[in-house]
C-alpha positions in Angstrom: 29.5 -3.2 4.1 29.8 -6.2 7.5 27.2 -3.2 9.2 24.6 -4.3 6.8 25.0 -8.2 7.0 23.9 -8.5 10.1 20.4 -9.1 11.0 20.3 -7.6 14.2 21.1 -4.4 12.8 17.5 -4.4 11.4 15.7 -5.0 14.5 18.1 -2.3 16.8 16.8 0.2 14.2 13.4 -0.3 14.9 13.6 -0.9 18.7 15.2 2.7 18.4 12.7 3.9 16.3 9.8 2.5 18.6 11.4 3.4 21.6 11.5 7.0 20.0 7.7 7.6 20.4 7.5 7.4 24.1 6.9 11.1 24.1 4.2 11.2 21.5 1.3 13.0 22.3 -1.7 10.6 21.2 -4.3 11.7 18.5 -7.1 10.1 16.7 -6.5 7.6 13.9 -8.0 8.4 10.8 -8.4 6.2 7.4 -8.2 7.3 3.9 -9.2 5.0 1.2 -8.6 5.7 -3.0 -8.0 3.6 -5.3 -7.8 3.6 -9.2 -9.4 1.0 -12.4 -7.7 1.0 -15.4 -9.5 -0.5 -18.6 -7.0 -0.7 -21.7 -8.2 -1.9 -25.6 -5.8 -3.5 -27.5 -4.8 -4.3 -31.2 -1.7 -5.2 -32.5 1.0 -8.3 -33.8 3.2 -9.4 -32.0 7.0 -10.4 -33.0 5.7 -13.9 -34.1 3.6 -12.0 -36.9 0.2 -12.7 -34.4 -2.6 -10.9 -34.8 -4.7 -10.4 -31.6 -7.0 -7.9 -30.0 -8.1 -7.5 -26.2 -10.5 -5.6 -23.9 -9.5 -6.2 -19.7 -9.5 -4.5 -16.9 -6.1 -3.8 -16.8 -5.5 -2.1 -13.4 -7.4 -2.6 -9.5 -5.8 -1.0 -7.1 -7.1 -0.3 -3.7 -5.0 1.8 -1.2 -6.2 2.3 2.7 -3.8 4.7 4.4 -4.4 5.0 8.3 -2.3 7.7 10.4 -2.0 6.4 13.6 -1.5 9.4 15.7 1.3 11.7 15.0 4.2 9.5 14.2 2.8 6.8 13.2 1.5 5.5 9.8 0.9 2.8 7.9 -0.2 2.4 4.7 -2.1 -1.0 2.5 -2.0 -1.3 -1.5 -4.5 -4.0 -2.8 -3.6 -4.8 -5.7 -5.5 -6.7 -9.2 -3.7 -6.5 -12.9 -5.3 -8.9 -15.0 -2.2 -10.2 -17.4 0.3 -10.6 -13.7 -2.4 -11.2 -10.8 -5.6 -13.2 -11.2 -6.1 -12.2 -7.9 -5.9 -9.5 -5.4 -2.8 -9.2 -3.7 -1.2 -7.2 -1.0 1.3 -5.5 -3.3 2.2 -2.8 -0.3 2.1 -3.2 3.8 4.3 -0.3 5.3 4.3 0.7 8.6 5.8 4.6 8.9 7.5 6.6 11.8 8.3 9.6 11.6 11.6 10.4 13.6 11.6 14.1 13.5 14.6 16.0 12.3 13.8 15.0 8.2 14.2 10.8 9.3 11.7 8.4 9.0 11.7 4.5 8.9 9.6 2.7 6.2 8.9 -1.3 7.3 7.2 -3.7 5.7 6.5 -4.9 2.0 7.7 -2.1 -0.3 9.2 -1.2 -4.0 12.4 -0.1 -2.8 14.0 2.8 -5.0 15.6 1.1 -7.2 15.1 3.3 -10.2 12.6 5.8 -11.2 10.5 4.8 -14.0 8.5 7.6 -14.5 6.8 7.5 -17.5 4.0 9.3 -20.2 3.0 5.9 -21.1 0.6 2.9 -20.6 3.2 0.3 -21.3 6.0 0.2 -18.1 9.4 1.1 -19.4 11.6 -1.0 -20.5 14.2 0.4 -16.7 11.3 -0.8 -14.8 11.1 -4.2 -16.3 14.6 -4.8 -15.2 14.8 -3.5 -12.0 12.1 -3.5 -9.7 12.6 -4.6 -7.0 9.6 -5.7 -4.2 10.5 -6.7 -0.8 10.2 -6.8 2.8 12.7 -4.3 4.0 13.8 -1.9 6.2 14.0 1.6 5.0 15.6 4.8 6.8 14.3 8.4 4.5 15.8 11.8 5.1 14.3 14.8 3.7 16.0 18.7 3.8 14.9 20.8 2.1 16.0 20.1 -2.2 17.8 17.0 -1.0 16.1 13.9 0.1 18.5 10.0 0.3 17.5 6.5 1.7 19.5 3.4 2.7 17.5 0.1 2.6 18.1 -3.1 3.3 16.4 -6.6 3.5 16.8 -10.6 2.9 17.1 -11.1 -1.0 16.4 -14.2 -2.3 19.5 -13.9 -5.0 21.3 -15.5 -2.7 25.1 -16.4 -3.6 26.1 -20.3 -3.2 27.8 -21.7 -0.3 26.8 -18.8 2.3 24.5 -18.4 4.4 20.9 -18.0 2.3 18.7 -17.0 5.5 20.3 -13.6 6.5 19.9 -10.0 5.6 23.4 -9.2 3.3 21.4 -7.1 0.1 20.6 -3.3 0.6 21.0 -0.2 -1.8 20.3 3.3 -1.4 19.2 6.6 -3.7 19.6 9.8 -3.4 17.8 12.7 -5.2 18.3 16.2 -5.6 15.2 18.4 -6.5 16.4 22.6 -8.0 13.7 24.4 -8.9 13.3 28.0 -10.5 11.1 30.5 -12.4 11.3 28.9 -15.6 12.7 25.1 -14.5 12.4 22.0 -12.0 15.1 20.1 -12.2 15.0 16.9 -10.4 18.2 14.2 -10.2 18.8 10.8 -8.9 21.0 7.8 -8.5 20.0 4.6 -7.3 22.4 1.6 -6.1 21.6 -1.8 -5.2 24.2 -4.3 -4.1 22.0 -6.9 -5.9 20.4 -6.7 -9.1 20.1 -10.2 -9.4 17.1 -9.6 -6.2 15.1 -7.5 -8.9 11.8 -9.0 -9.7 12.9 -9.8 -12.8 16.5 -11.9 -12.4 15.9 -13.6 -9.6 15.7 -17.2 -9.5 15.4 -18.6 -5.7 16.3 -21.9 -7.0 19.5 -20.6 -8.6 22.4 -19.7 -6.3 24.2 -16.8 -7.8 28.4 -17.0 -7.6 28.4 -13.3 -6.4 26.9 -10.0 -5.7 26.4 -7.7 -8.4 25.8 -4.2 -8.3 23.1 -2.4 -10.3 23.1 1.7 -10.8 20.2 3.5 -11.8 20.5 7.4 -13.4 17.3 9.8 -14.2 16.7 13.3 -14.6 12.8 14.3 -15.3 12.7 18.4 -16.4 10.1 20.5 -16.9 10.1 23.8 -18.4 7.0 25.7 -19.0 5.2 23.1 -21.3 8.0 20.5 -22.1 8.5 17.8 -19.7 12.0 15.5 -20.4 12.6 12.2 -19.3 15.9 10.4 -18.9 16.7 7.1 -17.3 19.5 4.5 -17.4 19.7 2.0 -15.6 22.5 -1.3 -15.9 24.5 -3.8 -14.5 27.7 -3.0 -12.9 29.2 -6.2 -13.3 28.8 -9.5 -15.6 26.0 -11.9 -14.5 26.6 -15.4 -14.3 24.9 -15.4 -17.2 27.9 -13.8 -18.8 25.5 -10.8 -19.4 26.0 -6.8 -18.2 22.6 -6.4 -18.6 20.9 -2.4 -19.1 17.7 -0.4 -20.2 17.5 3.0 -21.3 14.3 5.1 -21.4 14.5 9.1 -22.8 11.1 10.4 -23.0 9.8 14.2 -23.8 6.4 15.6 -23.6 4.6 18.5 -24.4 1.0 19.4 -22.3 -1.1 20.9 -25.4 -3.0 22.4 -23.1 -6.7 19.8 -24.4 -3.8 17.0 -23.3 -0.2 15.9 -23.2 1.6 14.5 -26.6 5.0 12.3 -25.8 7.2 10.8 -27.8 9.3 7.3 -26.5 12.3 6.1 -27.1 13.4 3.0 -25.4 16.3 0.1 -25.5 17.8 -2.7 -23.9 21.3 -4.3 -24.0 22.3 -8.1 -23.4 18.7 -8.6 -22.9 18.3 -11.3 -25.8 14.7 -13.8 -25.0 13.3 -11.5 -21.8 12.6 -8.2 -23.5 12.7 -6.6 -27.1 16.3 -5.0 -28.0 14.8 -1.5 -29.1 10.7 0.6 -28.4 9.0 3.4 -30.0 6.5 4.8 -28.2 4.0 8.0 -28.8 0.9 8.7 -26.8 -1.4 11.1 -25.8 -3.9 11.8 -22.6 -5.9 13.8 -21.8 -8.2 14.5 -18.6 -12.3 13.4 -19.4 -13.8 14.7 -17.0 -12.1 15.4 -12.5 -10.5 12.6 -11.9 -11.5 10.7 -15.5 -7.9 10.0 -17.6 -8.1 8.5 -20.9 -4.5 7.7 -23.1 -3.9 6.6 -26.7 -0.2 4.6 -26.9 1.1 3.3 -30.4 4.0 1.1 -29.8 6.6 -0.6 -31.8 9.6 -2.6 -30.5 12.2 -4.5 -32.7 12.8 -7.9 -31.4 16.5 -8.5 -31.2 18.6 -11.1 -33.5 17.9 -14.5 -33.6 21.9 -15.3 -32.5 21.3 -13.4 -30.2 18.5 -15.1 -28.7 15.8 -12.9 -30.2 13.0 -13.5 -33.4 14.8 -10.7 -35.3 11.7 -9.2 -36.1 9.5 -6.1 -35.0 6.0 -5.6 -33.6 3.6 -3.7 -33.0 0.3 -2.1 -30.7 -1.8 0.2 -30.1 -3.4 0.8 -26.9 -6.1 2.5 -25.3 -7.2 3.0 -21.7 -9.4 4.7 -19.4 -8.7 5.0 -16.1 -10.7 6.5 -12.9 -8.9 8.0 -9.5 -11.1 8.2 -6.3 
């Protein structure tokens, strides 16, 4: 895969895409602003037996979508999260160029498509916890009918020891296929990243890795009548420098009751003691209060790894309610 180890490759792709716009018809730019505000209240007991409760403005998102002309658009996402980002940060900033014939070039700061992370729950799935990857990247996307795929490259922070650290040598791809019938919709996808140590959870810029270890993500989302099922598994394909091959799985089943959606989730991890719980069981109920206003309740019980595996050997549970407004 030496093709991806050359930073000039990405520049050439961007230049070619820019030149392809020479015949683009100009159009008046437009700007759309949307957002999400989420307030959560929670109460529970953690693995240490400590009881706690809280009320938090958990999330504020502001999205700016600008259509520059018939071929070019830009997206900017500003984010605040009470537990993770004390101030507003630029979460995403992407320039999108329509290359025609089903191809689109995306360039900027983004979450690369490694993992699906769809969920009915308030809490992020454990698959997201190990695989979410935010980088400044170049991404080529192709869509044709029920098939879509993307190829991306970036300069990650988890560099190999003894190798030039300032170059674009990280890449990945994702493939998705959607099947629609009268009774069922199925979305199946697979993702690959050449260096799973570059995900947000595992990356440590101060500690080079001995070699790049790949990661694989597989998911399926099934909708049939009122039923919905989500299955996702993400795993390292090689042993990491700490001697582990971490993985995470999420399985959810939801049922639309008409007035709201009742969902049950079971999640587990492997070889992630001291980082994430070993397993987690959750029950949620979400409903639309009025248009664009949602209310969700979630009960979560998690079991930690045994002490010999880096955990506490205990369990904990939390009850959370979330009020969300979209505009």
